[in-house]
C-alpha positions as a printed Julia matrix, in Angstrom:
335×3 Matrix{Float64}:
 -36.41   6.81  153.45
 -38.78   5.46  150.05
 -37.47   7.68  146.56
 -39.71  10.55  145.97
 -41.45   9.63  142.7
 -42.12  12.4   140.21
 -44.99  12.11  137.73
 -43.46  13.37  133.97
 -45.61  14.58  131.43
 -43.54  14.91  128.1
 -45.86  17.14  126.62
 -46.77  17.18  123.18
 -44.43  19.22  120.6
 -40.88  20.37  121.59
 -41.99  18.82  124.89
 -40.18  15.17  125.05
 -36.97  17.3   124.11
 -36.97  19.51  126.7
 -38.61  16.83  129.65
 -35.8   14.91  128.72
 -33.23  17.99  128.65
 -34.19  18.29  132.62
 -34.62  15.16  134.11
 -30.46  14.36  132.49
 -30.02  17.94  134.4
 -31.98  16.04  137.57
 -29.61  13.23  137.4
 -26.84  15.12  136.93
 -26.55  17.08  139.72
 -27.33  13.48  141.92
 -31.39  13.37  142.68
 -32.03  10.67  143.19
 -36.29  10.54  142.16
 -38.1    7.64  140.85
 -39.76   8.59  137.31
 -43.31   7.55  136.04
 -44.15   8.4   132.53
 -47.98   8.99  132.02
 -49.16  11.06  128.97
 -52.08  14.35  128.45
 -52.54  16.5   125.36
 -52.63  15.41  121.53
 -50.25  12.54  122.39
 -52.9   11.51  125.19
 -55.5   11.94  122.5
 -53.41   9.82  119.49
 -53.32   7.14  121.79
 -55.7    6.05  124.22
 -58.77   8.58  122.38
 -59.0   10.77  125.78
 -57.0   14.24  126.7
 -56.83  13.2   129.74
 -56.86  10.06  130.52
 -57.08   8.73  134.24
 -54.68   6.54  134.36
 -52.52  10.15  134.21
 -55.57  11.4   136.51
 -54.51   8.83  139.18
 -50.85   9.02  138.86
 -51.09  12.16  139.17
 -52.52  12.0   142.29
 -50.63   9.26  144.35
 -47.14  11.14  143.77
 -48.2   14.29  144.36
 -44.87  15.79  141.91
 -45.48  16.24  138.95
 -43.29  17.9   135.9
 -44.8   18.57  133.39
 -44.04  19.77  129.71
 -46.39  22.14  127.16
 -50.02  20.54  126.03
 -52.1   21.26  123.45
 -55.52  21.42  123.1
 -57.26  20.98  119.99
 -59.01  24.04  119.74
 -62.43  24.98  118.89
 -63.68  21.57  118.73
 -65.71  21.39  122.42
 -62.74  20.1   123.86
 -61.93  22.14  127.49
 -58.21  23.54  128.45
 -55.95  20.78  129.97
 -54.66  23.01  132.01
 -57.73  24.64  133.47
 -59.05  21.09  134.08
 -56.11  19.68  135.87
 -55.41  22.9   138.17
 -59.66  22.76  138.91
 -59.22  18.35  139.43
 -56.0   18.85  142.0
 -57.42  22.54  143.8
 -54.1   24.05  142.3
 -55.3   27.5   142.88
 -52.2   29.25  143.54
 -50.01  29.8   139.96
 -46.29  31.08  141.02
 -44.49  32.67  137.97
 -41.2   33.86  139.06
 -38.3   36.66  136.71
 -34.85  36.74  136.76
 -32.87  37.76  134.7
 -29.87  36.04  132.94
 -26.36  37.79  132.08
 -26.72  36.62  127.98
 -29.72  36.77  127.25
 -31.43  39.53  124.2
 -32.79  41.13  126.55
 -33.32  44.51  127.34
 -33.35  45.26  131.06
 -31.02  44.11  133.61
 -31.53  43.45  136.88
 -35.31  41.78  136.86
 -36.16  39.61  140.07
 -40.27  39.6   139.87
 -42.23  36.57  141.3
 -46.21  36.59  139.78
 -48.41  35.14  142.12
 -51.52  34.48  140.23
 -54.93  33.25  141.43
 -55.09  30.0   139.98
 -59.17  28.5   139.5
 -62.28  31.08  139.73
 -61.79  34.55  137.92
 -63.17  34.91  134.57
 -61.66  31.09  133.79
 -63.57  30.32  136.63
 -65.89  28.84  133.5
 -69.06  30.04  134.77
 -72.33  31.3   132.64
 -70.7   31.24  129.42
 -73.37  31.7   126.6
 -74.07  32.5   123.3
 -78.12  33.51  121.77
 -79.63  32.34  119.61
 -79.16  34.87  116.73
 -75.07  34.14  118.25
 -75.26  38.39  118.06
 -74.79  38.36  122.01
 -71.73  36.23  124.19
 -71.91  36.64  128.21
 -69.29  34.58  130.68
 -69.67  35.43  134.46
 -66.42  36.33  136.97
 -66.73  34.39  140.29
 -64.59  35.22  142.71
 -64.82  34.23  146.19
 -63.66  36.0   149.79
 -62.24  32.66  150.32
 -59.98  32.03  146.89
 -58.84  35.79  147.28
 -58.12  34.91  151.24
 -55.62  32.1   150.2
 -53.76  33.32  147.46
 -53.34  36.63  149.06
 -52.22  34.45  152.71
 -50.22  32.44  149.48
 -48.67  35.61  148.32
 -47.4   36.6   151.4
 -45.61  33.57  153.06
 -43.99  33.5   150.0
 -42.75  36.72  150.47
 -41.33  35.73  153.53
 -40.37  32.4   153.36
 -37.85  34.6   149.79
 -37.53  37.59  152.91
 -38.58  39.4   150.18
 -39.72  43.37  150.76
 -43.01  44.12  149.09
 -46.54  42.33  148.03
 -48.25  44.34  145.06
 -51.96  43.28  144.77
 -53.01  44.52  141.7
 -56.79  44.76  140.91
 -59.12  46.24  139.08
 -61.8   48.18  141.47
 -62.56  50.97  140.77
 -64.35  49.71  137.82
 -65.24  45.66  138.65
 -66.3   47.18  141.85
 -68.15  44.0   142.88
 -65.68  40.9   141.83
 -62.16  42.93  141.89
 -63.04  45.03  145.03
 -63.79  41.85  146.53
 -60.68  40.9   145.51
 -58.56  44.07  147.06
 -60.88  44.16  150.44
 -59.53  41.13  151.42
 -56.25  40.66  150.53
 -55.7   43.8   152.46
 -56.6   42.97  155.48
 -54.31  39.27  154.81
 -51.62  42.5   154.31
 -52.12  43.89  157.92
 -51.29  40.19  159.48
 -47.66  40.89  157.67
 -46.29  44.67  159.06
 -42.76  43.32  157.97
 -44.02  43.49  154.22
 -44.97  46.28  152.33
 -47.77  46.1   150.66
 -49.16  48.37  146.99
 -52.18  48.28  145.65
 -52.62  49.12  142.47
 -54.73  49.08  138.91
 -54.05  46.38  136.18
 -53.62  48.93  133.8
 -51.5   51.17  135.4
 -48.65  48.05  136.6
 -48.03  47.28  132.3
 -47.07  50.82  132.52
 -45.11  50.38  135.14
 -43.35  47.3   134.32
 -42.3   48.45  131.5
 -41.01  51.77  132.46
 -39.11  51.09  135.97
 -40.22  47.17  136.17
 -37.45  46.14  139.59
 -39.49  48.2   141.81
 -41.19  44.94  141.92
 -41.23  42.46  144.17
 -43.95  40.47  144.42
 -47.06  40.15  142.59
 -51.12  39.08  143.57
 -53.87  39.11  141.49
 -57.14  37.62  140.21
 -56.55  34.88  137.2
 -57.3   36.94  133.3
 -54.53  39.76  134.77
 -51.89  36.78  136.34
 -51.88  35.63  132.39
 -51.3   38.76  130.84
 -48.93  39.99  133.45
 -46.59  36.35  134.13
 -47.0   36.55  130.13
 -45.57  40.37  130.01
 -42.94  40.11  132.65
 -41.27  36.44  130.86
 -40.37  40.0   127.91
 -39.33  41.63  130.24
 -36.82  38.69  131.53
 -35.91  37.45  127.46
 -39.27  35.95  126.73
 -41.18  32.77  127.53
 -38.18  29.95  126.85
 -36.57  31.85  130.62
 -40.51  31.43  132.14
 -41.32  28.8   134.86
 -44.28  28.12  135.97
 -45.32  25.9   139.09
 -48.75  25.64  140.28
 -49.03  24.33  144.16
 -52.63  23.51  146.06
 -52.69  22.89  149.75
 -51.02  18.45  148.79
 -49.73  17.85  145.56
 -48.12  20.04  142.62
 -47.37  20.47  139.1
 -43.95  22.3   137.68
 -43.83  23.01  133.64
 -42.4   24.69  131.36
 -45.0   28.15  130.62
 -44.95  28.95  126.8
 -46.62  26.03  124.11
 -45.48  22.96  122.47
 -44.28  24.75  118.9
 -44.95  22.69  117.24
 -43.29  24.05  113.7
 -39.96  23.61  115.59
 -40.95  19.54  117.32
 -38.58  17.09  115.78
 -35.8   19.56  114.7
 -33.02  20.22  117.88
 -34.22  23.41  118.44
 -36.04  23.91  121.06
 -34.48  25.7   125.01
 -34.78  23.49  127.3
 -34.7   26.5   130.0
 -38.32  26.57  130.84
 -38.71  23.35  131.58
 -35.01  23.4   133.96
 -36.04  26.51  135.62
 -39.33  24.98  136.94
 -37.24  21.91  137.85
 -35.25  24.01  140.18
 -38.69  25.2   141.66
 -39.75  21.9   142.09
 -36.61  20.77  144.03
 -37.3   24.71  146.05
 -40.71  23.15  147.03
 -38.6   20.35  147.95
 -37.48  22.04  149.68
 -34.15  20.5   147.9
 -32.26  24.01  147.65
 -28.64  23.16  148.14
 -29.17  21.47  144.75
 -31.64  23.59  143.04
 -28.89  25.95  143.38
 -26.27  24.51  142.08
 -28.46  23.06  138.67
 -28.81  27.7   138.52
 -25.88  28.14  139.65
 -25.05  26.02  135.7
 -27.85  27.85  133.98
 -26.16  30.97  134.33
 -22.9   30.48  133.53
 -23.99  28.36  130.36
 -26.7   31.28  129.61
 -23.55  34.22  130.32
 -20.91  32.73  128.48
 -23.23  31.61  125.94
 -21.76  28.22  125.74
 -23.35  26.35  123.2
 -26.42  28.24  123.17
 -30.2   27.9   121.69
 -30.61  30.75  118.55
 -33.88  32.73  120.84
 -30.83  33.81  123.84
 -28.3   34.23  120.67
 -26.64  31.39  119.59
 -26.44  28.81  117.09
 -26.96  25.09  118.95
 -29.72  22.91  119.48
 -30.95  21.5   122.89
 -28.77  18.76  123.54
 -25.55  20.35  122.91
 -27.53  23.12  125.59
 -28.09  20.58  127.43
 -24.67  18.59  127.29
 -23.07  22.01  127.91
 -25.79  22.8   131.78
 -24.62  19.27  132.49
 -20.35  19.8   131.81
 -21.0   22.34  134.42
 -23.24  20.28  137.2
């Protein structure tokens, strides 16, 4: 059986250091992968004049599995978001962002275990109808929701809930105001829910969801929602468990998946050996679960949990005073 080849995009800023940490952890855990390194973002722009070179797109298409660090898209220069481009290019319609509580973080809550599943290709991020009037006084953008798009993300959410032995899926919407787009999403998701009588289906308006997540987050299990709401809610959920440094993300399509740190490239601390690599390590755990290598995933998660709980060489955001390499070494020793 041939080795699985993983496309690796180290990314910008702190990306190279935290991705390298995750690769070391994967190798120490006994994951026998080949790695094909390619560039994207500012690193690629400097080398090739392109944010997303064709060679990078070819590697992603060829290997089907990608581990990605944070990428920087230049602001205000007509550049399209690289992440949005990748999701559209490879039809990565499901964005999966789990958050779980780790003892030893500075999080204000305990016993959080929520998966936010966000529709990744439609809604306000579809990029349609973005116009600015000639006088610069009126801006417009269109939100597009299709029944097929809503159906497939709802099915993905309920299938995930069943596979992970979850009990409830909360469908988050704004159908009371956005009656056409959010209304179609809600109606379709509720139709899908009827096919899963073993899982409780709940619907909740997005503003109430935000309040409930702050007041009683333990009531949530799996959340499924549209693109814009999912972007906001998943960051709110990250805040419940200690911030974006503890939040991984997976972008999943029919036969291709990209696993990533969801935080930015943090150029202010790049090259200073300060970054917490947990988000990319957690993303690599998601990758292993996707590849049905659950024993390796559990091994790494156990090691990471122990490092953070014991405060052994943790980074500043976790209350420690150590750097990326020391934190990584603590995980490696436990493996």
